[in-house]
N, C-alpha and C positions, 0 to 999 in steps of 0.2 A: 172360333176360339172361345175360351171360357170368359164370358162377359161378366164384370163385377158390378154389384149393386151396393152403392155406399149407403146402406140402410142398416140401422142398428137392430141386431137380432132380438133384442128385448121386446120390441113392439109386437112381435108375433107370439111371445110366450103367454101373454095374458089371454089370448084368444084361441089357443090351441084346441082346447076341449070343445068350444062352441063351433069352431070351423070344421072340426072333424065330424061332429054330428050333422052339420049342415050339408056337407059335401059327400058323405058316405052313402046317402040315399040317391035314388034316381036311376035313369037308364043311361047306359054308356052311349057315346056318340058313334054313329055308323061311320066306318072308315071309308074314305074315297081311295086310300092307299092300303093295300092288303099285304103286310109283310109276310115273308116266307117262314116266319117263326110264330108260335102262338102268342096271343095277346092276353095280358092281365088287365081286365076291365077296371077302370078307375073307381066304379061304384062298389067294387069288392075290396078296395084297398083300405087297410086299417093301420093306425099307429101301432108300432111295435113289430110289424112284419119285417122280416129280414130277407135280404137277397144279396146279389152281387153285381158289381159294376165291372164291365169289360172295357179295357182300353190298352194303349201301347205306351210304355214308359221308356223304352229304348229299342232302337232298330225298328223292325217290322213285327216283332212278336207280340201277340195279344196276351195279356195277363188279366187276372181278376182280383178284386178285393171286396170284402164284405161291407154292407151298408144297411142301415135300419131306417124305416119310415118313421118320421117324427110327427108330421101333420100334413094336411092338404090345405093349400092357401088359395083364396079366391082372387080374382082380378076383374075390374070392370072393362078391361080392354083385351088385347090379344098378346099372349095366350091367356085364356080365361081362367085356367087353374094351373097351379104349380104344386109340386110335392117336395116338402122339406125332408132331406135325408141327412144322416150322420154316417160318414165313412169311418172305418176302424181297421185295426190290424197292423202287423209289423211293417208291411209295405207302405201303408199310408203314413205311418210314423216316420219311416225312413225318408220319404220324398217331401214330407212337410204338409201333407193334406191334399185336397183336391186341387189340381194344378190348372192354370190357364192352358188351353189346348186340349183339355178333356171334354170340352163342350161337344155334345153329340154322343158321348160314351154311353152305351145302353145300360139300363138298370133292369135286371131280371129278378123275378121271384118265382121259385119253383120251375125254372125253365121257360117262364112266360115273360114277354116284354112289357114292362110298365111304361117306359119312356126313356129319356136321356138327360144327362146332366146339361144344364144350360146356363145357370147363373150362380154367383157367390158373392162374397164380400171382401173388400180390401181391409188389411190391418185388423183381422178378426180371427175367429176360430176357423181355420181353413178345412177342418174336417166336415163343416156344414156346407151343404149345397142345395140348389133347387133343381128338381127334375121337371122337364116339360113332358107331360103325358103324351103317349103315342097318339091318342085321340086328337090332341091339340096339334101335334106336329103334322099329322096327315092333312090338316087344313091347308097346308102349303100347296097341295094339289087341287084345292077347291076354289081358289080365289077367282079364277075366270068364270067358273060356273055359278058361284054364289057371291055376287057383288056386295051383298048386305054386310059381309064381314068387314068391309073396308071402313065402316062407320065407327068401329071401335077404336079407342085410344090405345096406342101401343105402350102400355104402362110400364112393362118390364124391359123396355129398350130406351130408357131415358138417358142412361150413361153411354159412354162410347161403346161401339160394337167391337168386334174382334180386333185386337192389335194386328197390324200388318207387319209381315217380315219382308225385308227388301234385301237384295244383293245386286252387285254390279254397279252401284252408285255410291257417291260419297255422302258424308253425314249431312251436308247442307241440303242435298237433294232429298234425303229422307225427311229432314225437318220441314221442307216445303210441302212434301206429300202429306205429312201429318196435318199441316194447316189447311191445305186445299181440300183434303178428304175428311177433315174434322174427326180424325181418329188417331190413336197411338200408333207410332211406327217404330219398329226395332230393326236397325241395320244388322245384317248377318256379317260376322267377321270372316266370311269365306265366300267364294264364288261357286257357281254351278260348274259341272264338268264341261270341257270343250265341246262345242256343238249344241249346247243347251239341253233341255229336258226332252227325253225320248217320248214317243207315243206308244202305249201298250194297247194294241187293238183287240186283245182277247183277255183283258184283266178279269180276275175273279176276286171280288171283294166280299168281306164278311162283317157283320156287326162288331164294332170295336176296333176295326182297322183305322189307322191314322190317315186322314185325307186332308186335302187343302183346296182352296179356291183361288185362282190366279186372276190378277188384273193386267199383268204384263209378264211375258215369259220369253226366254232366249238369253241374250247377253245381259239383259236387265230383267230382274224378277221382282214382282210385287204380288204378295198374296198372304193368305192367312191359313194357319193350321188348325184343324179340328179333328173330329172323329165321326166315322160313319155309324149311323144308328141302326138302319134297317134297309133291306133290299126286297124286291118282290121277284116273282118268277120271270118277269119280263126285263129285268135289269134296271127298273126304276129304283131310286134310292131317296132316303131322307138322311140329313146330317146336321150337325152344329146345334140343334135344339134352340136356336135363336137366330135372328137375322145376321147376315154378313154386313151388307150396306143398306139393306131394306129397300131395294130398288124395284121390287116387283118382278115382272117378266124380264129376264136377263139372258146372257149367253157368256158364261165364264167357263174356262177349263176346270175340270175336276182332276185332282192329282192324287196319286198315292204318295204319302209322305214318310220320310225317314226321320225318326226321333233320335236326336243325338244324346239327349239326356234331359232330366228334370232339373232346372236351376232353382235352388232354394231362394226364398225371398221373404222378408218380414211382411211386405205388402201383399204378395201372393206368389207362390211358386209357379213356374211356367215351363212349358215344354219348349225346347229349342229344336225346331224341326225344319226340314227343307224338302222341296218336292223331288221325287224320284222319277216319276213318269206321269204323263197325261193319260187318264183312263176314261174320261167321259165329259159330260157337259152339265153345268148347273143352269137350269132354265127358270127356276123360281127362287127369289130371295125375299122371303116373307117374314112377318113377325114371329112365326112359330118355328121356322126351320128354313134350311135351303133344301131344294129338291131338284132332281134331274134324272139323267139316264146314263148308265155305264155303257160304253161301246159306241156312243155317238160323240161327235167332236165339234167344237165351235169354230167359226171363221174369225180370224183376227185382222187387225190393221197392221200391215208391215211397216216397220220403221228401220231405216238403215242410216248409219253415220260413217262417213269417211273423214278421218281427222289427220292433220299434220301440223307440226310446229317448226319453229326456227332452229331447233336442235337437230332436225332431220328425222325425228320420230314420226312414225305413221301408224295408224290403226284403223281397222274396219270392224264395226260393231253392228249387230242386227238383232232386233227383237220385235215382238208383236204386243199390241195392246188390245183390250176388249173392243169389239166392234159396236161401240156405243158412242156417238159423237160428243154427247154432253159429258159423259164420264171420262172419255179419252182426253178431253181438254182440261180435266182436272188432274189426270195422271201424268201427261207428257211434260208439263213445265218442270216438275220436280225430277222426273226421270232423266230428262235431257240435261238439266242443270247439274245433277249429281254425276252423270256420265261424263260431261265435259270437264268438270272439276277433277275427276279421276284421271282422264286422259291427259290433261295438261299438267297435272300434279301441283297446281297452285291456284290461288284466287287473287286477282288483283288487276293492275293496269295492263293495257296492251291493245293491239289492233287485230281485228278479225275480218277475214274475207269469207263470206258465207253465201252459199247457193242452196236454195230450197226448191225441190221439185215435188209437186203433188200430181198423182195420176191414179187411174183406176178403171174399172169396167165402164165402158161407154165414154171414156175420157182418155183414150190410149195416147193421144198426143201430149196430154199432161199440160201443166203450167209451171214454168220455171221463173224464179225471181232471184236476182243477185244483189248484194249490198255489201258495204264496208262499214265497220263500226270501230270507233275508238273510245276507250274509257280510261280515265285516270285513276279508277278505283275498282271497278268490277265489270270486266269485259263480258264474261260469260252470261251474267244476268241480263245485260242489255241485249245480247244476241238472242237469247231464248225468249225474253218477254216482248221485246220491241219488233223482232223480225220473224223468228220461226213461228211462234204461237199466234201472232197476228194473222199470218197467212194461213196457217193450218186451221185456226178457228173460223176464219172467213170462208174457207173452201169447204170444210166439213159440215158447217151449219148453214151453207147457202140455201136459199129458199127455192131455187129453180131446178136443181139436178142432184139426184142421189149418186154419189160416187162410191160404189161398193163392188168388190172390196177396194179399200183405199190403200194407197201406197204413199209413204212420206220418205223422201230421200234427202239427206243433208250432207253437203260437203263443207268442211270448215278448215280453214288454214289460219293459224294464229301466230303472232309474234309479240314478244314483250316490247319491241321497238315502237315508238310513236310514229306510225306511218301517216303523218298529218301534213297537209299542205294548207297554208294560210293565204287568204286574199289580203294583199297589203296596199294595193293602189288601183285606182280606176281613172283612166285618162280618156278624154274625147278631143282629139286634136282639132277637128273641124266643127266644133260646137257653135261657132259664130255664124249667123245668117243661115241657119239650117232651114231648108224649104221642104214642103211635102213632096214625096216621091224620091227624095235624095237618099243616097247611101250614107250612113253615119258610121264613121270609123271609131272603133273602140279598142283600147289597150288595157289588158288586165295583167297586173303584176302579182305573181304568186311566189311564195317561198316555202320550200319544204322545211320540216323541223330541223333547225340548225344547219340549213343548206343555203345555197345561193339563190338569188332572185332569178325568175324566169318570166318573160313577157309573152303573153298570148294576144294575138291580134285577130280581130274579126270585125264584121260589119253588120249593122242592123238597117233595115229598110224603114224609112219614115213613110207611113201611110198617107195617101192623098187627103184623107179626111182629118189628119192630125193638124192642130194649130195651138198656139199659145204655150203656156208653161208645161213642160214635160220632165220626166226623170228617166235616167238610165240607171238600172240597178244590176249589180253583180252580187251573187250570194252562193253559198254552198247548198247543195241539194238537201231538201228537208228543212231549211231555215226559211221561215216566213212563206212556207209552201201554200199555194192557193187552196182554199177550201171549197167544198161542194155547196156553193151558195144556192144553186138552183134546187138542190135536194132539201137543204135546211130551210129554205124559204117557202117550199111547197110548190114551186113551179114545175118540177119534174120528179119522176120516180124511175128507178132502174127496173126495167120490165122484162129482161131476158138474161140468160146465163152469159150470152156474148157481151152484153153491155156490162154485166157484173165483172167479167174478166178484163174488159177494156179499162175500167176505172181502177182496178188493182194495178194493171200494167202501166197506167199513167202516173202512178205515185213516183215521186222523185227518189233517187238513190243518194246516199251520203258521199259518194265519190264524184258526183257531178258538179260542174260549175254552170250556173244558170245566169245568163245575161239577157236582160229584157228592157224594152222601151215601154214606159207607161205614159199614157197621154189621156187627156180629157177625163171622162168618167172612170176610166181604168185607174187613173191616178187618185181620183176621189175615193175609189173603192177601198184603198188601203186603210183609210180611217173611217170606213163605213161598214161595220160588220153586218148591219141589217140589209145591205145591198139596195138601199132605196134609190141610189143614184146610178145604178148600173144601166147601161143602155139596153134597149130592147133586144138587140141582136146577141147579147151575152147573158141576159138574165135567165134564158131558157137553156143555156149550154151546160152540159156536164163538163168536168175538168178535162177529160180526154178529148172532147170536141173542141174545147177552148184552146188546148195546147196544139192540136193539129192545125186549127185555123191560124193561130199566131205564128207557128213555124212556117206555114205556107206564105203568109203575108210578110214574113221577115222581121217581126218585132220580138221574136223569141229565139234564142240560140242556146243550145246545150252541148257541152263537150265533157267527156269523161276523163278521169285521171285514174291512176292506180293507188290513190291515197284517199284518206278521209279528208274532206274539204271543210274548212272552218272560216267563217267570216261573212260580212255583209257590208257593202259600200254602195252609196248612191250619189249621183251628180245631177244637178238641175240644168236645164237649157230651155231656150224658147224657140219654137218652130214658127217661122215667119211665113204667114200666108200671103196670097196675092194682094198687092197694094198695102202691105204692112211693113215694108222695108224701113220706112222712115220712123216707125214706132219702135223698132227693135233697139233696146239700149246698147 
């Protein structure tokens, strides 16, 4: 899309003559990309030369408008040279000048390709623009071969790149995408056709056609609209005349775009466009241009959402995001948050029951995690940030196993009702004269939100090695959850994908009631974050190993509810060892 440079035009005016003399001499750069149209070499370009810009301003039809070369401008970075032009004519006057979305629109002189519009200025004369020469744009195909180009500063990409157009998500999701991707995001006031964007396997594109690059596609769409500059006889293309996200080697879908209209603006007019069909792949996202191949298609990460609420409404949504785990984790939080806001039709308090499954090639059994969340202010934000993205980020960026293609499947059931159960009381009827090896009876009193009390009875086993002051603790899952002390203190490391999954699986859920007996160094550990007093048989344990051992010895009990569990209570008691009966108060 047409990236704006907030630089005042006057700084160029004083140097126009000198710059023209400086850059009108020399040999043209040998092209690694050979367009199917003739090239106008940069060293032949002179101020005052007139040509035409080809672009789309409505629908799919290409039109042209005249433009004049003003000067050739140098840069110490990439692209190394830009051409200042002035557009003119009735059409330009009507649309308000060079519009955002015209980036990549080819500029021809006498039927030969000079380059493409790439940059402009906000709140200025919108008839002025900067053309990236085709010699510079072709470098997008040379980055892997010529690593020396990476040393240059990307001087003309200091401001935000192409604004993103999103659909299928609410305004809050678009705002989060803007922050996470550090670029301007414009929500479309309409959705894509049912079934999503079709694939055109035999597309024929020409210089000036409206195209786009997608980060997400399907029931959620995130992408930018620009213009195709050139193609070669093999279907390779150049577009945009500036970077999209400047991420180097990439794999984005290339789309043909429909332009609804040019929207006038004092800041800058812009094209309102939406993708029509996927026609190829963007494989390079470089300072000079985006580049790729028409007729080849990228593989995405599948995301599905099954949603229901207490009104009886249900929905199923499916979309894909780019197959880049780092970029995907910047796109999904905003996409899911905006999608959930739209599906529920509100933002605020409520209870959510969420199931997340991650699967993929070489991981067909997948991994499933369930949880319950309650919020008195913003339920969806908690579910997305604390549950879904924690799991997705951990799995997609794990250091042991590549899961590709990745599939992410979410089931979410929400209600405005506070489905919360509170821990109100903890009783230990037989807490006097408790001896090692004895069963300890425990009663936990729970109360649902504005409901009646309910008593749960269970027993804990007092270990043979336990003695002295102890505590029985009952708490909601996730409250004062034990930390991975063996990892944080450096005693252990997770060394396999299986261990990695075990530790995720060992994490507590918010609907669980945890009842445990803490004794000896275990009790001291509660106030000892450094773990200095942890006994040797526990300091080397991972949390999953610790939980398994304590469940087997009977000092830890977990039962699940169908509510979010809130509260923590503790009671002290003394375990009387052999010969200590007389000492027990």
